[in-house]
Each structure stands twice: as structure tokens, then as C-alpha cells.
C-alpha positions as CSV (number, residue, x, y, z in Angstrom):
1,M,23.8,1.4,6.5
2,I,23.4,1.9,2.7
3,R,19.7,-0.2,3.1
4,R,18.8,2.3,5.6
5,L,19.4,5.2,3.6
6,V,17.7,4.0,0.7
7,E,14.7,3.1,3.0
8,V,14.9,6.4,4.2
9,V,15.0,8.2,0.6
10,L,12.4,6.1,-0.8
11,N,9.9,5.2,2.2
12,E,9.9,8.3,4.3
13,P,8.3,10.6,1.7
14,R,5.4,7.9,1.2
15,Y,5.1,7.4,5.0
16,R,4.6,11.2,5.3
17,R,2.1,11.3,2.5
18,T,0.0,8.6,4.1
19,R,0.2,10.1,7.7
20,R,-1.3,13.3,6.0
21,L,-4.3,11.1,4.7
22,L,-5.2,9.3,7.8
23,S,-8.3,10.3,9.6
24,G,-7.0,9.2,13.0
25,S,-9.8,6.4,13.3
26,F,-8.9,2.9,13.8
27,G,-7.8,0.8,10.9
28,L,-5.5,-1.8,9.3
29,N,-2.1,-1.7,8.2
30,L,-1.7,-4.6,5.9
31,G,1.6,-5.7,5.1
32,C,3.0,-3.2,7.7
33,G,6.7,-4.5,7.4
34,P,8.6,-2.0,9.2
35,S,5.9,1.0,8.9
36,H,3.6,1.4,12.0
37,Y,0.8,4.1,12.4
38,R,-1.0,5.1,15.4
39,N,-4.5,3.6,16.0
40,K,-3.8,1.0,13.3
41,L,-3.4,-2.8,13.6
42,N,0.0,-3.8,12.0
43,V,-0.6,-7.1,9.9
44,D,2.0,-8.8,7.8
45,I,2.6,-12.3,7.0
46,A,6.3,-12.0,8.0
47,A,7.1,-12.5,11.9
48,L,8.3,-8.7,12.6
49,R,8.8,-6.8,15.9
50,G,5.7,-5.0,16.8
51,L,3.4,-6.6,14.7
52,S,-0.2,-7.0,15.9
53,V,-1.1,-10.1,13.9
54,R,0.6,-12.5,11.7
55,T,-1.7,-13.4,8.7
56,S,-2.0,-13.7,4.9
57,A,-3.6,-10.7,3.0
58,C,-5.6,-13.4,1.2
59,S,-7.4,-14.9,4.3
60,L,-7.9,-12.1,7.0
61,P,-9.0,-13.2,10.2
62,F,-11.6,-10.3,10.8
63,R,-15.2,-9.7,10.7
64,S,-16.7,-8.2,7.6
65,G,-17.0,-4.4,7.6
66,V,-14.8,-3.6,10.6
67,F,-12.2,-1.0,9.3
68,P,-12.9,2.4,8.5
69,E,-9.5,2.6,6.8
70,V,-7.0,0.1,5.3
71,I,-3.3,0.9,4.7
72,C,-1.6,-1.1,2.0
73,E,1.8,0.1,1.1
74,Q,4.1,-1.6,-1.3
75,M,2.6,-5.0,-0.5
76,L,0.3,-6.0,-3.2
77,E,3.0,-6.9,-5.5
78,H,4.3,-9.6,-3.3
79,V,1.0,-11.5,-3.1
80,P,0.7,-14.3,-5.4
81,D,-3.3,-14.0,-5.6
82,R,-3.6,-10.3,-6.0
83,S,-7.4,-10.5,-6.5
84,R,-8.1,-12.3,-3.6
85,A,-6.1,-10.1,-1.4
86,L,-8.1,-7.0,-2.8
87,Q,-11.6,-8.8,-2.2
88,E,-10.3,-9.3,1.3
89,I,-9.3,-5.7,1.8
90,S,-13.0,-4.9,0.4
91,R,-14.8,-7.4,2.7
92,V,-12.9,-6.2,6.1
93,L,-13.6,-2.2,4.9
94,S,-16.8,-0.8,6.4
95,R,-19.4,0.9,4.4
96,D,-17.8,4.1,2.6
97,G,-14.5,2.6,3.8
98,R,-11.1,4.0,2.7
99,L,-8.2,2.3,1.1
100,I,-5.0,4.1,1.1
101,M,-2.4,2.0,-1.0
102,S,0.9,2.2,-3.0
103,V,2.4,-0.4,-5.7
104,P,5.0,-0.1,-8.1
105,C,4.7,1.6,-11.3
106,R,5.0,-0.5,-14.6
107,N,7.7,1.7,-15.6
108,W,11.6,1.6,-15.3
109,L,11.4,3.9,-12.1
110,G,9.2,1.3,-10.6
111,K,11.6,-1.4,-11.2
112,L,14.5,0.5,-10.0
113,D,12.7,1.3,-6.6
114,S,12.0,-2.3,-6.4
115,R,15.5,-3.4,-6.7
116,L,16.6,-0.7,-4.3
117,L,14.1,-1.7,-1.7
118,H,14.1,-5.3,-2.1
119,A,17.6,-6.4,-2.3
120,G,17.7,-7.0,-6.2
121,E,14.2,-8.3,-6.3
122,S,12.3,-7.0,-9.1
123,H,8.6,-6.7,-9.3
124,E,6.4,-6.2,-12.3
125,G,4.5,-3.3,-11.1
126,F,1.1,-1.8,-12.3
127,S,-0.1,0.7,-14.6
128,P,-2.7,3.2,-13.4
129,E,-5.4,1.6,-15.7
130,E,-4.5,-2.0,-14.3
131,I,-5.0,-0.9,-10.4
132,R,-8.2,0.8,-11.1
133,M,-9.7,-2.1,-13.0
134,A,-8.3,-4.8,-10.2
135,L,-9.9,-2.3,-7.4
136,A,-13.1,-1.9,-9.3
137,K,-13.4,-6.0,-9.3
138,A,-13.2,-5.9,-5.8
139,G,-15.9,-3.3,-5.3
140,L,-13.5,-0.2,-4.9
141,H,-14.0,2.8,-6.4
142,V,-10.5,5.0,-7.0
143,Q,-10.9,8.8,-6.0
144,D,-7.2,9.4,-6.8
145,C,-4.4,7.6,-8.5
146,F,-0.9,9.3,-9.3
147,S,2.6,8.3,-9.7
148,Y,5.3,9.7,-7.1
149,G,8.8,8.8,-5.9
150,F,12.3,8.3,-7.2
151,M,14.7,11.1,-6.6
152,L,13.2,14.1,-8.2
153,F,10.1,13.5,-6.1
154,F,11.7,11.9,-3.4
155,L,10.4,15.0,-0.9
156,G,6.9,13.6,-1.6
157,L,5.7,17.1,-2.2
158,L,5.4,16.7,-6.3
159,R,3.5,14.5,-8.4
160,G,4.8,13.3,-11.7
161,P,6.8,10.5,-13.2
162,G,7.8,8.2,-10.5
163,G,8.4,4.6,-9.3
164,S,5.3,3.9,-7.3
165,L,1.4,4.7,-7.7
166,Y,-0.4,6.1,-4.6
167,V,-4.0,5.3,-4.6
168,V,-7.0,6.4,-2.6
169,A,-10.1,4.3,-3.0
170,R,-13.4,4.2,-1.3
171,K,-15.6,0.9,-1.0
172,V,-18.5,0.9,-3.3
173,S,-21.7,0.9,-1.2
């Protein structure tokens, strides 16, 4: 019960924000966990109900350039080889394809969000500069990057200090 409440407070604003950004075209929801979006192939490494494909983010079983959109919410921090996962995302994105991503911030709010969502597990998180550099190395250009989340920003309407970074990037042609 408490876990579901925490998930609603911390995740629902992110899901709403992501739904507003989606084009409606076919895409990939990588590391989907419990979140599923219409017209998206739901992929995770864990065996989950409603999953389309079970695979690692580091070796995606899809042709290159097949997805116009990839969603990657709160997943990258769980992957041991993050640069390989980002290279795979770039590989499967179509020319001028778009990545919609969220990751924990490297600040105390990010650690708190992470602990609340992952039963005490804490992830290091990313600074905006780190995520921009990692995405650029994978051939992705950041169009927008801002922090959001935790309590004051739980409605998902305001930008400001928060526990997560929200990133929209395009594949560099």
C-alpha cells in the first residue's frame, strides 16, 4: 500500500509528462518496468506481466534504425555498462529519432527518490553535464535537459530542483 502511494507520487507526474511528449508513432519503451505506453514495444530485463520482449539494454535484438522513438525512464542507473546501453539505443533509433529519458539527479533529492522507489537501494545519479556528455558520445544530441520531481514538483508542472533529470535527445544524423 505504502509502496504504491510512493510510486504514484513519484512516478505518475513523469508518466504524464512522457505521454505529452510522445508522437503516437511506434517506438521502444526500454526498461519499461510497470509503465506501458500505447504503440510502444515494452522491453525489460526482468520477467514482467505485459512485457513484449525480455532482453538486456546492452544487446537489443532489433535491426538498426527501426524505432522513431525510444523511452528510457529511470533505467540507465541500473545498467552496469551504461555507455554500451546508450550506443544500443542510438543504434536502434531511426535517423533523426528521438530519445525521451529520465535518470536520477546527482543530488540528495535524487538519492531520496531512488531509495523510496527502489526499497532502500541507492543509485549515484547523473549531473546534467554527465548525461549530456554520455549521450553525445553515443551520437545523441540533447535538445532539453531539466530537473524535476520530489514533493514541490510532484505535479510535474514546474521545473526546478528535483530528484530526476528529464532529457529529450535526437539522434545525430
